[in-house]
N, C-alpha and C positions, 0 to 999 in steps of 0.2 A: 495526467503526466504525458509528455511527449514521447513517442516512439523513437528509439535510437539516440537518446540524449543521455550522455554520461557526465557526471559532475565532479569536479575537483574537491578535495576537502574544503578549501576555502569557499567555493559556491554552495556546497552542501550546508556547512554551518551557518553561512549568511542567510540562506533561505530558511533554515530552521529557526535561527535567532530572530529574523524578522517577523515571522508568523508568531513564535512563542512570546515575544516580548509584550504583545498586545493581549495575551490570553490570560484569563484567571484560571489557575490550576492549582492542584494540591501542592505542588512544589515549585519553587523558582528555577530549579535546575533541570536540564533536560540530558537524556541518556542518548548518546550518539551510537548509531548502529554500525557494525563492521562494514567495510566496503563490499559491494557486490563483485567487484573485479579487482584481483590483486596485482597481476601482471599483464602487461608490461608496466603499468602505472595503476596505482589505486584510484578506483572511481565508484561513485555512489550513483543510485538511480532516483528518478523522481518518486517512484513508488516508495523508496525508503524515506523520503522526506515526508510523505503521508503518513507512514508507519510511525515515524517518530513523533509527529504532531499528534496523532491519536494517542500514543503512550504518555505524552506530556499533558494532555488534556484530561486524561484519566488520573495521572499522577502515579504511573507505574514504570518500572524498567524492564518488566518481563511481560512480553507480549501475551503469555498465557493468561495473565490477569485480566486481560480484556474479555476473555472468553467466560470467566466466571464472576461476572457482575450481577448475577441473579437474574430470574425470570422476568421478562418484560410484562407489565400489566397495563391494560388500556380500558377505558370505559366505553369504547366503541365496539359494539357487537360484531362477531365474525361474520353475521349475515349480511351486514351492510357493505362489505368489500366485494368488489366486482373482480372477476378474475379474468385478465386479459391474455390471449394467446401470445407466446413469444413471436416476435418478428423473425422472419427467416434471415439466417447469416449467409452473406455470399461466400462462395467457395475460395475465392481469391483473397479474402480477408486475412491479413498476417496476424493481427491480434485478435483471436477468436473469442476470448472470454478472459475475465480477470480471475485468477485463482488465487487462493490464500492458504498459506502454510503457517501455522501459528501466528495468524493475523500479521504476517509479513505479507504485503501486496506481491504477487508474482505475476508476471504476464508470460504469455506463451508465444512462440513463433512456430508456425506450422508451414515450414518450408524446407527444402533440403539445404544443408550446409556441408558441402563435400560429399562424403559417402553416407552420412547419417543425417537424421532430423534432429533438431534441437527443440525440446519441449519445455 
């Protein structure tokens, strides 16, 4: 998703419809998320587009259902996976990490906004 990009309802629906129309999913319908910003105008984020696509692909309207899909099993032994150290994150990076709340993708801004910080 692109930082600082807000979508109108028409743009949000168009992006979701274009992506979902070619997917094979459990249901032909998709559930639209409420807007991230309500005033002065209703706006959606790219992260909401991704969340909507994930819910459509799994066939649920509840983001919590994505968490309870069962344990993942693999034939690959845990011994063969190499652990890489995390690369350092520059201090001036506005988008430090992707955070999830109920599998809705939430980004964070670590910078002053007036007298407070937005997280």
